[in-house]
VEXSETI-366828 format. One line per field, with one value per residue (C-alpha): residue in one letter; y, x, z. Coordinates in nm, 2 decimals, m for minus. Example, Ala and Ser with C-alpha at 12.3 -4.5 7.8 and 13.67 -1.06 7.14 Angstrom:
type: A, S
py: m0.45, m0.11
px: 1.23, 1.37
pz: 0.78, 0.71
This chain:
type: M, A, F, I, K, N, L, F, D, K, N, F, L, E, Y, A, S, Y, V, I, K, D, R, A, I, P, D, V, E, D, G, L, K, P, V, Q, R, R, I, L, H, S, L, F, E, M, D, D, G, K, F, H, K, V, A, N, V, V, G, H, C, M, K, Y, H, P, H, G, D, A, S, I, G, S, A, L, V, V, L, A, N, K, D, L, F, I, E, R, Q, G, N, F, G, N, I, F, T, G, D, E, A, S, A, A, R, Y, I, E, C, R, V, T, A, L, A, K, D, I, F, Y, N, P, K, L, T, L, M, T, D, S, Y, D, G, R, N, K, E, P, V, L, F, P, A, K, I, P, V, V, L, V, M, G, T, E, G, I, A, V, G, M, S, T, K, I, L, P, H, N, I, L, E, V, L, E, A, E, K, A, C, L, Q, G, Q, P, F, Q, L, Y, P, D, F, P, T, G, G, L, V, D, V, S, E, Y, K, E, G, N, G, R, V, L, V, R, A, K, L, D, T, S, D, P, K, R, I, I, I, Q, E, L, P, F, G, S, T, T, E, S, L, I, N, S, M, E, A, A, V, K, A, G, R, I, K, I, Q, S, I, N, D, F, T, T, E, K, V, E, I, E, I, R, L, A, R, G, V, Y, S, E, E, T, V, N, A, L, F, A, F, T, E, C, E, Q, S, I, S, V, N, L, L, V, I, Q, D, N, L, P, V, V, M, T, I, T, Q, I, I, Q, Y, H, A, Q, Q, L, Q, K, L, L, T, R, E, L, E, A, E, K, K, D, L, Q, E, K, L, R, L, R, T, L, E, R, I, F, I, E, K, Q, I, Y, Q, A, I, E, Q, M, K, S, A, E, A, I, E, K, A, V, F, H, G, F, S, P, F, M, K, E, V, G, S, R, G, L, R, Q, E, D, V, E, H, L, L, R, I, P, I, R, R, I, S, L, Y, D, T, A, K, V, K, A, E, A, L, E, I, T, A, R, I, K, E, I, N, K, H, L, K, G, I, V, P, Y, A, I, G, F, L, D, G, L, I, A, K, V, T, A, N, E, E, L, G, R, G, Q, R, K, T, E, V, H, T, F, A, K, V, A, L, K, E, V, V, K, K, D, Q, E, L, K, Y, D, K, E, R, G, Y, L, G, T, T, V, A, G, E, R, V, A, T, V, S, P, F, D, R, I, L, I, L, R, L, N, G, T, Y, T, V, L, G, A, L, P, E, K, A, F, I, G, P, S, A, W, W, I, G, V, A, D, K, E, A, L, A, K, L, V, F, T, V, I, Y, K, D, A, K, T, G, C, P, W, I, K, R, C, I, I, E, G, W, I, M, N, K, E, Y, A, L, V, P, G, G, A, Q, V, L, H, V, D, T, R, E, Q, F, T, F, S, A, Y, Y, A, P, K, P, R, V, R, I, T, K, G, S, F, K, A, Q, D, Y, P, L, K, G, L, K, T, A, G, V, K, L, A, D, R, V, I, E, R, L, E, V, K
py: m1.30, m1.58, m1.77, m1.46, m1.39, m1.75, m1.74, m1.42, m1.56, m1.88, m1.70, m1.44, m1.72, m1.91, m1.59, m1.50, m1.85, m1.84, m1.51, m1.61, m1.96, m1.93, m1.58, m1.35, m1.56, m1.78, m2.14, m2.21, m2.53, m2.38, m2.01, m1.94, m1.79, m1.99, m1.78, m1.81, m2.19, m2.22, m2.01, m2.23, m2.54, m2.41, m2.34, m2.69, m2.84, m2.62, m2.66, m2.77, m2.57, m2.28, m1.94, m1.91, m1.60, m1.47, m1.44, m1.82, m1.89, m1.68, m1.85, m2.19, m2.09, m1.98, m2.35, m2.34, m1.99, m1.86, m1.49, m1.39, m1.30, m0.96, m1.10, m1.39, m1.15, m0.91, m1.19, m1.35, m1.02, m0.98, m1.34, m1.31, m0.99, m1.18, m1.33, m1.67, m1.91, m1.75, m1.65, m1.34, m1.22, m0.88, m0.58, m0.69, m0.34, m0.18, m0.23, 0.09, 0.33, 0.16, 0.14, m0.13, m0.44, m0.46, m0.63, m1.01, m1.07, m0.90, m1.07, m1.43, m1.65, m2.00, m2.18, m2.19, m2.49, m2.37, m2.39, m2.75, m2.84, m2.68, m2.75, m3.00, m3.36, m3.50, m3.83, m3.64, m3.36, m3.41, m3.30, m3.19, m3.10, m2.75, m2.51, m2.65, m3.01, m3.05, m3.06, m3.14, m2.88, m2.91, m2.86, m2.76, m2.80, m3.01, m2.72, m2.80, m2.46, m2.18, m2.00, m1.76, m1.61, m1.59, m1.42, m1.22, m1.13, m0.92, m0.97, m0.84, m1.09, m1.06, m0.95, m1.02, m0.93, m1.05, m0.86, m1.08, m0.92, m1.09, m1.24, m1.34, m1.69, m1.79, m1.68, m1.87, m2.18, m2.14, m2.10, m2.42, m2.59, m2.45, m2.58, m2.93, m2.92, m2.79, m2.46, m2.11, m1.89, m1.54, m1.39, m1.03, m0.89, m0.83, m0.62, m0.62, m0.24, m0.24, 0.04, 0.03, m0.14, m0.10, m0.43, m0.32, m0.38, m0.68, m0.96, m1.28, m1.17, m0.96, m0.61, m0.34, m0.23, 0.11, 0.13, 0.41, 0.51, 0.49, 0.84, 0.98, 1.31, 1.35, 1.67, 1.94, 2.09, 1.77, 1.45, 1.13, 0.87, 0.54, 0.28, 0.30, 0.20, m0.10, m0.01, 0.30, 0.38, 0.67, 0.83, 0.81, 0.92, 1.23, 1.31, 1.30, 1.53, 1.78, 1.78, 1.85, 2.14, 2.28, 2.26, 2.45, 2.16, 2.12, 2.36, 2.20, 2.37, 2.08, 1.70, 1.50, 1.13, 0.94, 0.59, 0.31, m0.03, 0.13, 0.40, 0.75, 1.05, 1.38, 1.64, 1.99, 2.20, 2.57, 2.85, 2.85, 2.49, 2.20, 1.82, 1.75, 1.96, 1.83, 1.46, 1.44, 1.65, 1.40, 1.11, 1.30, 1.44, 1.22, 0.85, 0.83, 0.68, 0.47, 0.25, m0.08, m0.29, m0.66, m0.96, m1.31, m1.46, m1.79, m2.08, m2.39, m2.71, m2.51, m2.25, m1.89, m1.88, m1.61, m1.77, m1.66, m1.70, m1.97, m2.17, m2.16, m2.26, m2.55, m2.65, m2.66, m2.84, m3.12, m3.10, m3.13, m3.45, m3.60, m3.50, m3.63, m3.95, m3.99, m3.92, m4.17, m4.43, m4.37, m4.39, m4.71, m4.87, m4.78, m4.92, m5.24, m5.28, m5.20, m5.45, m5.71, m5.66, m5.68, m6.01, m6.15, m6.04, m6.19, m6.53, m6.51, m6.46, m6.64, m6.96, m6.94, m6.96, m6.76, m7.07, m7.27, m7.05, m7.08, m7.40, m7.27, m7.18, m7.01, m6.72, m6.95, m7.20, m6.93, m6.80, m7.15, m7.21, m6.89, m6.98, m7.33, m7.20, m6.98, m7.25, m7.35, m6.99, m6.86, m6.79, m6.54, m6.39, m6.31, m6.33, m6.15, m6.43, m6.41, m6.22, m6.19, m5.83, m5.96, m6.22, m5.96, m5.74, m6.03, m6.12, m5.76, m5.78, m5.74, m6.00, m5.74, m5.68, m6.06, m6.12, m5.82, m5.90, m5.81, m6.01, m5.81, m5.48, m5.60, m5.73, m5.40, m5.21, m5.44, m5.37, m4.99, m5.03, m5.24, m4.98, m4.70, m4.89, m4.94, m4.56, m4.48, m4.71, m4.52, m4.19, m4.31, m4.40, m4.06, m3.83, m3.52, m3.53, m3.60, m3.30, m3.08, m3.20, m3.11, m2.76, m2.73, m2.82, m2.54, m2.29, m2.38, m2.33, m2.00, m1.87, m1.97, m1.81, m1.46, m1.40, m1.43, m1.18, m1.47, m1.45, m1.14, m0.94, m0.61, m0.44, m0.33, m0.37, m0.06, 0.10, 0.45, 0.74, 0.87, 1.19, 1.45, 1.66, 1.96, 1.95, 1.91, 2.19, 2.54, 2.80, 3.06, 3.17, 3.48, 3.44, 3.78, 3.90, 4.19, 4.30, 4.54, 4.30, 3.98, 3.78, 3.55, 3.39, 3.39, 3.62, 3.87, 4.22, 4.29, 4.24, 3.95, 3.72, 3.42, 3.27, 2.92, 2.62, 2.45, 2.18, 2.41, 2.42, 2.75, 2.81, 3.10, 3.22, 3.48, 3.76, 3.56, 3.29, 3.03, 2.87, 2.68, 2.49, 2.54, 2.21, 2.36, 2.66, 2.92, 3.15, 3.37, 3.27, 3.47, 3.43, 3.75, 4.07, 3.94, 3.72, 3.78, 3.52, 3.35, 3.10, 2.76, 2.46, 2.26, 2.01, 1.99, 2.37, 2.42, 2.16, 2.40, 2.71, 2.82, 3.03, 3.26, 3.39, 3.66, 3.71, 3.86, 3.62, 3.69, 3.65, 3.80, 4.03, 3.89, 3.84, 3.49, 3.35, 3.04, 2.90, 2.60, 2.42, 2.35, 1.99, 1.82, 1.92, 1.82, 2.03, 2.31, 2.25, 2.54, 2.50, 2.73, 2.82, 3.03, 2.98, 3.10, 3.47, 3.56, 3.86, 3.80, 4.08, 3.96, 3.66, 3.61, 3.34, 3.47, 3.24, 3.53, 3.86, 4.08, 4.25, 4.47, 4.45, 4.77, 4.70, 4.89, 5.12, 4.97, 5.15, 5.14, 4.95, 5.14, 4.88, 4.94, 4.76, 4.41, 4.32, 3.96, 3.75, 3.51, 3.25, 3.21, 3.02, 2.65, 2.50, 2.38, 2.16, 2.29, 2.23, 2.39, 2.74, 2.84, 3.03, 3.31, 3.62, 3.82, 3.85, 4.20, 4.33, 4.42, 4.74, 4.72, 4.53, 4.66, 4.43, 4.51
px: m3.84, m3.67, m3.61, m3.46, m3.24, m3.11, m3.04, m2.84, m2.65, m2.57, m2.45, m2.25, m2.07, m1.99, m1.86, m1.65, m1.50, m1.42, m1.24, m1.05, m0.94, m0.93, m0.82, m0.66, m0.49, m0.18, m0.16, 0.12, 0.21, 0.33, 0.30, 0.10, m0.23, m0.44, m0.35, 0.02, m0.02, m0.20, 0.07, 0.35, 0.15, 0.10, 0.48, 0.56, 0.33, 0.47, 0.84, 1.07, 1.37, 1.29, 1.12, 0.75, 0.56, 0.38, 0.06, 0.08, 0.14, m0.16, m0.38, m0.27, m0.34, m0.69, m0.78, m0.74, m0.81, m1.17, m1.10, m0.97, m0.63, m0.58, m0.55, m0.32, m0.09, m0.05, 0.01, 0.27, 0.46, 0.46, 0.57, 0.84, 0.97, 1.04, 1.34, 1.28, 1.07, 1.03, 1.31, 1.23, 1.32, 1.21, 1.06, 0.88, 0.86, 1.08, 1.02, 1.22, 1.03, 0.69, 0.70, 0.46, 0.57, 0.54, 0.24, 0.22, 0.29, 0.63, 0.78, 0.88, 0.94, 1.02, 1.02, 1.35, 1.54, 1.49, 1.11, 1.14, 1.35, 1.11, 0.76, 0.77, 0.69, 0.38, 0.39, 0.33, 0.10, m0.27, m0.47, m0.83, m1.07, m1.04, m1.33, m1.49, m1.40, m1.20, m0.85, m0.67, m0.48, m0.28, m0.46, m0.13, 0.23, 0.45, 0.69, 1.01, 1.08, 0.86, 0.79, 0.54, 0.83, 1.06, 0.82, 0.60, 0.25, m0.05, m0.42, m0.76, m1.04, m1.38, m1.32, m0.95, m0.63, m0.27, 0.05, 0.36, 0.70, 0.96, 1.27, 1.61, 1.60, 1.94, 1.85, 1.52, 1.71, 1.96, 1.68, 1.51, 1.85, 1.89, 1.54, 1.62, 1.94, 1.75, 1.94, 1.79, 1.73, 1.60, 1.46, 1.42, 1.26, 1.48, 1.33, 1.42, 1.44, 1.70, 1.69, 1.70, 1.46, 1.40, 1.26, 1.23, 0.85, 0.86, 0.71, 0.78, 0.61, 0.35, 0.35, 0.52, 0.85, 0.99, 1.15, 1.38, 1.55, 1.93, 2.06, 2.41, 2.46, 2.83, 2.77, 2.63, 2.42, 2.30, 2.13, 2.14, 1.87, 2.05, 1.79, 1.41, 1.20, 0.98, 0.65, 0.77, 0.87, 1.08, 0.77, 0.57, 0.88, 0.93, 0.56, 0.58, 0.88, 0.71, 0.40, 0.63, 0.79, 0.45, 0.34, 0.66, 0.79, 1.12, 1.31, 1.45, 1.58, 1.54, 1.48, 1.65, 1.57, 1.86, 1.73, 1.80, 1.91, 1.99, 1.81, 1.96, 1.75, 1.94, 1.80, 1.96, 1.89, 1.78, 2.02, 2.09, 1.97, 2.21, 2.19, 2.24, 1.93, 1.71, 1.75, 1.51, 1.26, 1.27, 1.21, 0.93, 0.73, 0.80, 0.80, 1.17, 1.04, 0.73, 0.57, 0.44, 0.20, 0.22, m0.01, 0.11, m0.23, m0.22, m0.44, m0.36, m0.57, m0.83, m0.87, m0.73, m0.47, m0.23, 0.11, 0.46, 0.78, 0.90, 0.58, 0.61, 0.98, 0.90, 0.60, 0.82, 1.10, 0.86, 0.71, 1.05, 1.12, 0.78, 0.82, 1.18, 1.07, 0.78, 1.01, 1.27, 1.01, 0.86, 1.20, 1.28, 0.95, 1.03, 1.38, 1.26, 1.01, 1.27, 1.51, 1.24, 1.16, 1.53, 1.56, 1.25, 1.40, 1.74, 1.58, 1.35, 1.63, 1.93, 1.73, 1.57, 1.22, 1.12, 1.20, 0.93, 0.66, 0.76, 0.55, 0.25, m0.06, m0.29, m0.24, m0.34, m0.07, 0.19, 0.12, 0.13, 0.46, 0.60, 0.47, 0.61, 0.95, 0.99, 0.89, 1.26, 1.37, 1.10, 1.35, 1.52, 1.18, 1.10, 0.80, 0.57, 0.60, 0.52, 0.20, m0.01, 0.11, 0.47, 0.41, 0.26, 0.56, 0.80, 0.60, 0.63, 1.02, 1.12, 1.34, 1.61, 1.65, 1.67, 1.93, 2.15, 2.10, 2.41, 2.42, 2.72, 2.55, 2.23, 2.41, 2.60, 2.27, 2.13, 2.43, 2.37, 2.01, 2.09, 2.35, 2.10, 1.84, 2.09, 2.17, 1.80, 1.76, 2.04, 1.88, 1.55, 1.71, 1.88, 1.62, 1.73, 2.09, 1.95, 1.71, 2.00, 2.20, 1.91, 1.90, 2.27, 2.22, 1.96, 2.19, 2.47, 2.24, 2.11, 2.46, 2.58, 2.28, 2.35, 1.98, 1.91, 2.18, 2.37, 2.13, 2.29, 2.09, 1.98, 1.82, 2.02, 1.88, 1.91, 1.75, 1.61, 1.59, 1.24, 1.19, 0.98, 0.79, 0.79, 1.17, 1.21, 0.98, 1.10, 0.88, 0.92, 0.57, 0.42, 0.06, m0.12, m0.45, m0.66, m0.86, m1.08, m1.20, m1.16, m0.93, m0.65, m0.39, m0.04, m0.15, m0.35, m0.22, m0.24, m0.06, 0.18, 0.06, 0.29, 0.57, 0.45, 0.51, 0.26, 0.20, 0.10, m0.26, m0.39, m0.59, m0.83, m0.99, m1.27, m1.41, m1.73, m1.54, m1.54, m1.23, m1.16, m0.86, m0.82, m0.77, m0.51, m0.29, m0.51, m0.39, m0.69, m0.98, m1.25, m1.26, m1.43, m1.29, m1.34, m1.03, m0.88, m0.59, m0.43, m0.15, m0.01, m0.22, 0.08, m0.05, 0.29, 0.31, m0.06, m0.03, 0.19, m0.02, m0.29, m0.58, m0.74, m1.08, m1.26, m1.62, m1.95, m2.25, m2.54, m2.82, m2.66, m2.40, m2.15, m1.78, m1.64, m1.29, m1.20, m0.85, m0.81, m0.58, m0.69, m0.58, m0.79, m1.00, m1.16, m1.04, m1.27, m1.52, m1.62, m1.59, m1.72, m1.51, m1.79, m2.16, m2.39, m2.46, m2.17, m1.96, m1.58, m1.40, m1.04, m0.83, m0.47, m0.20, 0.03, 0.08, 0.05, m0.12, m0.35, m0.67, m0.95, m1.32, m1.53, m1.89, m2.21, m2.31, m2.54, m2.73, m2.55, m2.26, m1.93, m1.71, m1.71, m1.39, m1.24, m0.87, m0.77, m0.47, m0.53, m0.29, m0.50, m0.77, m0.75, m0.75, m1.09, m1.21, m1.30, m1.67, m1.70, m1.82, m1.52, m1.52, m1.75, m1.55, m1.82, m2.20, m2.19, m2.27, m1.94, m1.92, m1.56, m1.24, m0.89, m0.59, m0.24
pz: 0.61, 0.80, 0.48, 0.31, 0.62, 0.62, 0.25, 0.29, 0.59, 0.40, 0.09, 0.28, 0.48, 0.16, m0.01, 0.30, 0.32, m0.05, m0.03, 0.28, 0.15, m0.23, m0.30, m0.04, 0.23, 0.15, 0.28, 0.53, 0.35, 0.02, 0.10, m0.22, m0.30, m0.55, m0.85, m0.78, m0.73, m1.07, m1.24, m1.12, m1.20, m1.56, m1.59, m1.46, m1.72, m2.00, m1.90, m2.18, m2.07, m2.30, m2.24, m2.30, m2.39, m2.08, m2.29, m2.36, m1.99, m1.90, m2.16, m2.03, m1.67, m1.75, m1.77, m1.39, m1.28, m1.32, m1.28, m1.62, m1.78, m1.62, m1.26, m1.39, m1.58, m1.29, m1.04, m1.27, m1.30, m0.92, m0.86, m1.13, m0.97, m0.65, m0.83, m0.68, m0.88, m1.23, m1.46, m1.66, m2.01, m2.12, m1.94, m1.63, m1.49, m1.22, m0.85, m0.78, m1.00, m1.01, m1.39, m1.52, m1.72, m2.10, m2.25, m2.20, m2.57, m2.54, m2.24, m2.16, m1.86, m1.74, m1.41, m1.22, m1.10, m0.74, m0.79, m0.91, m0.60, m0.36, m0.51, m0.79, m0.71, m0.90, m0.70, m0.37, m0.49, m0.42, m0.72, m0.75, m1.03, m1.18, m1.16, m1.48, m1.41, m1.73, m1.58, m1.26, m1.05, m0.72, m0.40, m0.24, m0.34, m0.11, m0.04, 0.14, 0.28, 0.44, 0.12, 0.29, 0.49, 0.19, m0.05, 0.19, 0.09, 0.17, 0.12, 0.24, 0.30, 0.46, 0.82, 0.82, 0.64, 0.62, 0.59, 0.58, 0.52, 0.30, 0.46, 0.32, 0.17, 0.30, 0.65, 0.63, 0.52, 0.80, 1.05, 0.93, 0.97, 1.32, 1.41, 1.28, 1.50, 1.80, 1.80, 1.85, 1.55, 1.48, 1.16, 1.05, 0.73, 0.42, 0.14, m0.23, m0.23, 0.05, 0.29, 0.67, 0.92, 1.29, 1.43, 1.80, 1.78, 1.54, 1.74, 1.55, 1.23, 1.40, 1.55, 1.33, 1.18, 1.09, 0.75, 0.62, 0.30, 0.29, 0.26, 0.17, 0.35, 0.30, 0.10, 0.33, 0.04, m0.12, m0.01, m0.22, m0.16, m0.25, m0.13, m0.08, 0.22, 0.17, 0.01, m0.16, m0.52, m0.65, m0.78, m0.45, m0.25, m0.47, m0.45, m0.07, m0.07, m0.31, m0.08, 0.22, 0.04, m0.06, 0.30, 0.41, 0.62, 0.43, 0.21, m0.11, m0.42, m0.66, m0.68, m0.96, m1.02, m1.18, m1.10, m1.34, m1.21, m0.88, m0.69, m0.71, m0.61, m0.57, m0.34, m0.37, m0.06, m0.05, 0.04, 0.41, 0.46, 0.52, 0.50, 0.87, 0.97, 0.68, 0.74, 1.04, 0.85, 0.56, 0.80, 0.97, 0.68, 0.37, 0.28, 0.37, 0.69, 0.72, 0.99, 0.86, 1.07, 1.01, 1.07, 1.00, 0.91, 0.70, 0.62, 0.82, 0.79, 0.60, 0.88, 0.91, 1.19, 1.32, 1.36, 1.46, 1.26, 1.51, 1.46, 1.08, 1.09, 1.32, 1.10, 0.79, 0.97, 1.05, 0.70, 0.54, 0.72, 0.63, 0.26, 0.23, 0.40, 0.15, m0.14, m0.02, 0.04, m0.31, m0.47, m0.27, m0.39, m0.75, m0.73, m0.57, m0.84, m1.11, m0.95, m0.94, m1.31, m1.40, m1.21, m1.39, m1.73, m1.65, m1.56, m1.85, m2.10, m1.94, m1.86, m2.21, m2.08, m2.38, m2.60, m2.42, m2.56, m2.93, m2.98, m2.78, m2.99, m2.73, m2.49, m2.20, m2.30, m2.33, m1.98, m1.83, m2.00, m1.84, m1.50, m1.53, m1.65, m1.35, m1.09, m1.02, m0.96, m0.73, m0.45, m0.67, m0.77, m0.41, m0.18, m0.41, m0.66, m1.03, m1.12, m1.43, m1.50, m1.47, m1.74, m1.97, m1.92, m2.01, m2.32, m2.44, m2.45, m2.82, m2.99, m3.06, m2.69, m2.62, m2.88, m2.76, m2.39, m2.19, m1.86, m1.72, m1.78, m1.62, m1.31, m1.28, m1.29, m1.03, m0.80, m0.85, m0.76, m0.45, m0.34, m0.38, m0.18, 0.10, 0.08, 0.10, 0.41, 0.57, 0.50, 0.63, 0.96, 0.99, 0.82, 1.02, 0.88, 0.54, 0.57, 0.68, 0.38, 0.15, 0.29, 0.25, m0.12, m0.16, 0.01, m0.23, m0.53, m0.40, m0.32, m0.67, m0.85, m0.97, m1.05, m0.68, m0.59, m0.43, m0.14, 0.01, 0.27, 0.12, 0.42, 0.72, 1.07, 1.29, 1.59, 1.50, 1.74, 1.75, 1.54, 1.74, 1.49, 1.72, 1.73, 1.35, 1.25, 1.30, 1.46, 1.20, 1.11, 1.28, 1.41, 1.40, 1.54, 1.41, 1.71, 1.53, 1.26, 1.46, 1.22, 1.32, 1.10, 0.94, 0.66, 0.87, 0.91, 1.28, 1.61, 1.65, 1.92, 1.88, 1.66, 1.56, 1.34, 1.09, 1.35, 1.64, 1.76, 1.88, 2.20, 2.20, 2.53, 2.47, 2.68, 2.73, 2.91, 2.63, 2.48, 2.16, 2.02, 1.64, 1.45, 1.21, 1.19, 1.01, 0.73, 0.80, 1.03, 1.19, 1.57, 1.66, 1.82, 2.17, 2.21, 2.56, 2.54, 2.24, 2.26, 2.15, 2.27, 2.39, 2.65, 2.83, 2.86, 2.94, 3.22, 3.40, 3.32, 3.56, 3.42, 3.67, 3.56, 3.76, 3.66, 3.77, 3.82, 3.59, 3.85, 4.17, 4.03, 4.29, 4.21, 4.16, 4.10, 3.92, 3.89, 3.66, 3.42, 3.06, 3.00, 2.73, 2.44, 2.11, 1.82, 1.71, 1.99, 2.21, 2.59, 2.87, 3.18, 3.35, 3.39, 3.11, 3.10, 3.34, 3.26, 3.26, 3.43, 3.40, 3.28, 3.41, 3.37, 3.65, 3.95, 4.19, 4.17, 4.38, 4.28, 4.43, 4.39, 4.42, 4.53, 4.46, 4.74, 5.00, 5.29, 5.63, 5.47, 5.48, 5.31, 4.94, 4.85, 4.89, 4.83, 4.73, 4.64, 4.35, 4.49, 4.80, 4.61, 4.52, 4.17, 4.05, 3.77, 3.43, 3.49, 3.83, 3.90, 4.12, 4.45, 4.55, 4.66, 4.83, 4.87, 4.73, 4.38, 4.21, 4.00, 3.88, 3.92, 3.97, 3.91, 4.02
């Protein structure tokens, strides 16, 4: 058994780690899940400037992704609809209506220039074997901006989940610039569907936000929904409104959806209902307002970590400096090598060293001749000297190139390379200004790119007043009680006991001293013919209401009084105010009243009646018996 338990524990931990790291949670470095990373890698490999069939991209990506074409295709469509890193051609669905994309064989895509600027650098990208060992794929892309904040994402792993809201790319770039300059910054979510957002409880990427649809209420008899709250589609929003109408929470005559490239849902109101009084009901009972809980969970250094927006911006500000430094150093190294080779070629041709090898008859003699020819010019060659691979490079120069050799052109190229090396050295000494300049370049590209909507913010930040459901819903339903048959409800033919709303909970106090709070407003429910008191279970109102119960003890027959406040309850659970078997004589909710108890005759006792004031007795807890009024057996009670 121990062996089996250890085996299960080991396998479960491996599975949990795999789901967390390799499927559901994005990495903070490039902000991508593995399937998204593999899609972009495939597009970089296939990139020739032209559009590719999505089916071909999916097929190419299957070399790296072991979970089949369906997951790749759907992930590609979602990534493309972010309008950031993949340019689309064809029907990729509609984020407003929720319509699905066309089949992969009918739509095309290609990687954007922005994606190349942010992700693509083969020299700095660490590669690993693909799942079958036949190919190489990136471990992580060296991303230069916090992509995880720009795109947003959500995922459910084993024992944890992430929900990261998207942010405006220009605002993210400006925040990264501010971080590099040591200035304060603040970021709020920005959704592709627009709408309004309340960030009062948005705690640096954690906490929650309230999102609302953008409504036009200029017409008193018509409401136009112009923008959707994040997470909703026109279909789900209309379904929520139809459900609210069916439940009697809002009164609408008709709903018309005219959405195409922009959202336009027309709500025509019923007779006697106006826009101003309907808006709060839409926010309270439909998807026009939603609360979204967020959790900024990412993978950092191969471990899941909950971070804040500030921490991610700071992380990427440092990473940008490191990446740009590595890029500059790599470019400098390449330029120095190129300059060195150009110097070797110039000496080899100008000093006619190539002529010394014409008479040589062996490879060894040729190499010696080249080394000998360069011996007077070793100062120009530099400290690295002349190496074997340099000689092989020189010997591969074709005769045509030697005969057409242009000394002036080569010297001009050398001057350009030298100038660029000086410029790189300057950037390396001032990497922060260089990083800020790089971000300014990205901002200019995003602003000029119409596909990205020129980076304009789509979601307006507001503070919403809390909508109280009890204030929104009208109390317009009559609750009736049929005493003879014992039925209670809105469709019962009987005595009206209260005017209620669909959200009211009903408190029933019976003759036997028990009480129950119904979990839902009944249309027709059997509660028995013994209901003594029926009312709305409003905790604020009940906290001010004192219930006075006068009862006869089952064993002694003596009268007792209990005054209490009903404060808490569990729906549909029966509670007892008096001991078991006791006979309830009277229930009252008045603060002050008097009553008389008539006792059973007793030998040599002349007093047969006792008068009492209810307000003279203290309040007791719900579980107590109350106060004993007399040690006499009560026959009847008279209440004034």
